[in-house]
C-alpha positions as CSV (number, residue, x, y, z in Angstrom):
1,M,58.8,35.2,96.3
2,K,56.8,35.4,93.1
3,R,58.0,33.6,90.0
4,P,56.8,35.1,86.7
5,G,56.0,32.9,83.7
6,A,58.5,32.4,80.9
7,L,57.1,35.0,78.5
8,R,56.5,37.6,81.2
9,Q,60.1,37.3,82.3
10,L,61.0,39.3,79.2
11,W,59.4,42.4,80.6
12,L,59.0,41.7,84.3
13,A,62.8,41.3,84.3
14,F,63.2,44.2,81.9
15,A,66.8,43.4,82.7
16,H,69.8,41.6,81.5
17,D,70.2,39.9,84.8
18,R,68.0,39.8,87.8
19,Q,68.6,38.8,91.4
20,I,64.9,39.0,92.2
21,D,63.5,35.5,92.2
22,V,63.1,34.7,88.5
23,S,64.7,31.3,88.8
24,G,64.6,29.6,85.5
25,F,65.6,32.7,83.5
26,D,66.8,31.5,80.2
27,P,70.5,32.4,79.6
28,T,69.7,32.4,75.9
29,W,67.4,35.4,76.4
30,L,70.1,37.1,78.4
31,A,72.6,36.6,75.6
32,L,70.1,37.9,73.1
33,R,69.7,41.2,74.9
34,E,73.3,41.7,76.0
35,P,74.4,43.6,72.8
36,A,71.5,46.0,73.2
37,D,72.3,46.5,76.8
38,H,75.9,47.2,76.3
39,R,75.5,49.6,73.4
40,S,72.7,51.5,75.2
41,R,74.7,52.5,78.3
42,N,75.2,56.2,78.7
43,Q,78.8,57.0,77.8
44,D,79.1,60.2,79.8
45,V,78.1,58.4,83.0
46,A,80.4,55.5,82.2
47,D,83.3,57.9,81.6
48,A,82.6,59.6,84.9
49,L,82.8,56.3,86.7
50,A,86.1,55.5,84.9
51,A,87.5,58.9,85.9
52,R,86.7,58.3,89.5
53,F,88.9,55.1,89.6
54,A,91.5,56.3,87.1
55,L,94.2,56.7,89.7
56,R,93.5,53.4,91.5
57,D,95.4,50.2,91.0
58,S,92.6,48.0,92.3
59,V,88.8,47.9,93.0
60,N,86.4,45.7,95.0
61,V,83.0,45.5,93.3
62,V,79.6,44.0,94.4
63,D,77.2,43.3,91.5
64,L,73.6,42.8,92.5
65,G,71.5,40.5,90.3
66,C,74.5,39.4,88.2
67,G,72.7,36.9,86.0
68,T,75.3,35.6,83.6
69,G,77.8,38.4,84.4
70,S,76.9,40.9,81.6
71,N,77.6,43.8,83.9
72,L,81.1,42.7,84.6
73,R,81.8,42.2,80.9
74,A,80.5,45.7,80.1
75,M,82.5,47.4,82.9
76,A,85.8,45.6,83.0
77,E,87.7,48.1,80.9
78,L,86.2,51.1,82.8
79,L,87.9,49.9,86.1
80,P,91.5,49.5,87.4
81,K,93.7,46.7,86.2
82,N,93.2,44.6,89.3
83,Q,89.5,43.9,90.1
84,S,87.7,41.8,92.7
85,W,84.1,41.1,91.9
86,T,81.4,39.5,94.1
87,L,78.6,38.4,91.8
88,V,75.3,38.0,93.6
89,D,72.2,36.3,92.3
90,H,69.3,34.3,93.8
91,D,69.3,31.7,91.1
92,P,72.1,29.0,91.3
93,A,71.6,28.1,87.7
94,L,72.4,31.7,86.6
95,L,75.5,31.7,88.8
96,T,76.6,28.5,87.1
97,A,75.9,30.1,83.7
98,A,77.9,33.2,84.8
99,R,80.9,31.1,85.7
100,S,80.8,29.3,82.3
101,T,80.2,32.5,80.3
102,L,82.8,34.5,82.0
103,A,85.4,31.7,81.5
104,G,84.6,31.7,77.8
105,W,84.8,35.5,77.5
106,A,88.2,35.9,79.2
107,D,91.5,35.5,77.5
108,Q,92.5,33.1,80.2
109,A,90.5,31.6,83.1
110,T,91.3,29.5,86.1
111,Q,88.7,28.1,88.5
112,N,89.8,27.9,92.2
113,A,88.9,25.1,94.6
114,N,86.1,27.2,96.1
115,G,84.5,27.9,92.7
116,A,85.9,31.4,92.3
117,L,87.4,32.4,89.0
118,S,90.7,34.2,88.2
119,L,90.4,35.8,84.8
120,N,92.7,37.6,82.5
121,F,91.0,39.9,80.0
122,R,93.2,42.1,77.9
123,D,95.3,43.9,80.5
124,R,92.9,43.3,83.4
125,A,93.3,40.7,86.2
126,I,89.8,39.9,87.5
127,H,89.0,37.7,90.5
128,V,85.3,36.7,90.7
129,R,83.5,35.0,93.5
130,F,79.8,33.9,93.2
131,V,77.3,34.3,95.9
132,Q,73.8,32.9,96.0
133,F,71.8,35.3,98.1
134,D,68.2,36.5,98.7
135,L,68.2,40.3,98.9
136,N,65.4,40.1,101.4
137,D,68.0,39.1,103.9
138,E,70.4,41.4,105.7
139,L,72.5,43.1,103.1
140,G,75.6,43.4,105.2
141,D,76.3,39.8,104.5
142,I,77.2,40.6,100.9
143,F,79.2,43.8,101.7
144,D,82.1,42.0,103.4
145,P,84.7,43.0,102.6
146,T,83.6,46.6,102.2
147,P,83.2,47.3,98.5
148,D,84.5,50.3,96.7
149,L,81.7,50.1,94.2
150,V,78.2,48.7,94.3
151,T,76.6,48.1,90.9
152,A,73.6,46.6,89.2
153,A,72.0,46.6,85.8
154,A,68.3,46.8,84.9
155,F,67.3,46.0,88.4
156,F,65.9,48.8,90.5
157,D,62.6,49.4,88.6
158,L,61.6,46.0,90.0
159,A,62.7,46.7,93.6
160,S,60.5,48.4,96.2
161,Q,61.1,51.9,97.7
162,S,61.8,50.3,101.1
163,F,64.4,48.0,99.5
164,I,66.0,50.9,97.7
165,E,66.2,52.9,100.9
166,R,67.7,49.9,102.7
167,L,70.3,49.4,100.1
168,I,71.2,53.1,100.0
169,R,71.7,53.1,103.7
170,A,74.1,50.1,103.4
171,V,76.0,51.8,100.5
172,V,76.2,55.1,102.3
173,S,77.4,53.6,105.6
174,R,80.3,52.2,103.7
175,Q,80.9,55.3,101.7
176,A,80.9,53.2,98.5
177,I,80.4,54.5,95.0
178,F,77.1,53.4,93.4
179,Y,76.6,52.8,89.7
180,T,73.5,51.3,88.1
181,V,72.5,51.2,84.5
182,L,69.4,50.5,82.4
183,T,66.8,51.3,85.0
184,Y,63.4,51.4,83.2
185,N,61.9,54.9,83.3
186,G,58.4,54.3,81.7
187,I,59.0,55.6,78.2
188,Q,58.2,53.3,75.2
189,H,57.6,53.8,71.5
190,W,56.9,51.1,69.0
191,T,57.4,51.1,65.2
192,P,55.0,51.1,63.5
193,R,53.0,53.1,66.0
194,R,49.3,52.3,66.7
195,P,46.6,54.3,68.5
196,A,46.6,51.8,71.4
197,D,50.3,52.2,72.1
198,N,49.8,54.8,74.9
199,Q,47.0,52.7,76.5
200,M,49.2,49.7,76.4
201,T,52.2,51.5,77.9
202,S,50.1,52.9,80.7
203,A,48.8,49.5,81.6
204,F,52.3,48.0,81.4
205,N,53.7,50.7,83.7
206,R,50.9,49.9,86.2
207,H,52.0,46.3,86.1
208,Q,55.6,47.3,86.8
209,V,54.7,48.6,90.2
210,T,53.3,45.3,91.5
211,D,55.4,43.1,93.8
212,K,58.3,41.4,91.9
213,G,59.7,39.8,95.1
214,L,61.1,42.8,97.0
215,G,57.8,44.5,97.8
216,P,55.7,46.8,95.6
217,A,58.1,47.8,92.9
218,A,59.2,51.4,92.3
219,G,58.7,50.8,88.5
220,P,59.3,53.9,86.3
221,M,59.8,56.0,89.4
222,A,63.0,54.1,90.4
223,P,65.5,56.5,88.7
224,D,64.0,59.5,90.5
225,L,63.9,57.6,93.8
226,L,67.5,56.6,93.5
227,A,68.7,60.1,92.8
228,D,66.6,61.7,95.5
229,Q,67.6,59.3,98.2
230,F,71.3,59.5,97.4
231,K,71.1,63.3,97.4
232,M,69.5,63.3,100.8
233,A,72.4,61.2,102.0
234,G,74.9,63.8,100.8
235,Y,76.0,62.0,97.6
236,S,76.5,63.8,94.3
237,I,74.5,62.4,91.3
238,L,75.1,62.1,87.6
239,E,72.3,60.7,85.5
240,G,72.1,60.0,81.8
241,D,69.6,58.4,79.3
242,S,70.4,54.9,78.1
243,P,67.4,53.9,75.9
244,W,67.2,50.7,73.9
245,Q,66.8,51.9,70.3
246,L,66.0,48.7,68.5
247,S,65.4,48.2,64.8
248,A,65.0,45.3,62.4
249,P,66.6,43.4,60.9
250,G,69.5,43.4,63.4
251,D,67.3,43.4,66.5
252,A,64.3,41.6,64.9
253,K,64.2,38.7,67.3
254,L,64.6,40.9,70.4
255,I,61.8,43.1,69.2
256,V,59.5,40.1,68.7
257,D,60.2,38.7,72.1
258,L,59.7,42.1,73.8
259,A,56.4,42.6,72.1
260,V,55.1,39.2,73.2
261,G,56.2,39.7,76.8
262,F,54.9,43.3,76.9
263,A,51.4,42.2,75.7
264,D,51.3,39.3,78.1
265,A,52.1,41.6,81.1
266,V,49.5,44.1,79.9
267,A,46.9,41.3,79.6
268,E,47.4,40.5,83.3
269,T,46.4,44.0,84.3
270,G,42.9,43.7,82.8
271,Q,43.1,47.4,81.8
272,V,43.1,46.7,78.0
273,D,40.2,44.9,76.4
274,D,40.8,41.6,74.5
275,K,40.0,43.1,71.1
276,T,42.5,45.9,71.5
277,L,45.1,43.5,72.8
278,A,44.6,41.1,69.9
279,A,44.9,43.9,67.4
280,W,48.1,45.2,69.0
281,R,49.6,41.7,69.0
282,A,48.8,41.3,65.3
283,V,51.1,44.2,64.3
284,A,54.5,43.1,63.1
285,R,56.9,45.4,64.9
286,T,60.1,46.7,63.2
287,G,61.4,48.9,65.9
288,A,61.2,49.7,69.6
289,F,62.4,52.5,71.9
290,V,62.5,51.7,75.6
291,G,63.6,54.4,78.0
292,H,66.3,53.7,80.7
293,T,68.3,55.8,83.0
294,D,71.9,55.3,84.2
295,T,72.8,56.6,87.7
296,L,76.2,57.3,89.3
297,A,76.2,58.3,92.9
298,L,79.5,59.6,94.5
299,P,80.2,60.2,98.2
300,A,81.4,63.6,99.1
């Protein structure tokens, strides 16, 4: 599968954690973006997920593209007190980082002989196993035992329509709940604004639909595709906006890194001339708005 360069990873993986083959993802970058990811999640959708499991004592979760485990850290207090997580990623280095980061995050952590973790976090008991897996393979291999919940974060805009349809069939056949957050929806605004912003965004969105490792990516159409396919399968859908709303000085480094990766991706399209690109790069950005959608799909 294709492996993006270090700078382009910032936008190609417009994600906190990515199962798609971006081996070599820098955990420092994932840590930089984690606060923005967590605060941007749509609270109404998160509350609906929590309500669905409110009367349960336990839950079995599969997290696709787990990276360093950010999704687990964000969701732990939404779910029942006893949780079993299967964290799936293609990059063994990220799985190693996830194990270390989660152990440091928990109030208490014990590593089992097979590499799994038993964590205590506040009043939650969380068992975590780590699976290196290529999502081009048969998905049933990671859905054993059958999960109650399949989740991912900032992932599906880089996946193809055929992959999304294949995943949805696997989820629906098991009548699992599905929850994904921070799916890029094509909306961007930069501060200060410049006349070339729209042209740059258009080129970037074109770049987003190229193959990222799971076939031609759905890009900004991914939220609509997820909702439509689950509705066709008889699921009910709740969606909510979850934009990054970044501003300096607190988000200054994240804004700089995003702008660099964004411009590098645009340059690869050849749709923006060098002079315009250079002028855009020269602007010191103090803010960014990046549109995302959170999606909760519930079986009847």
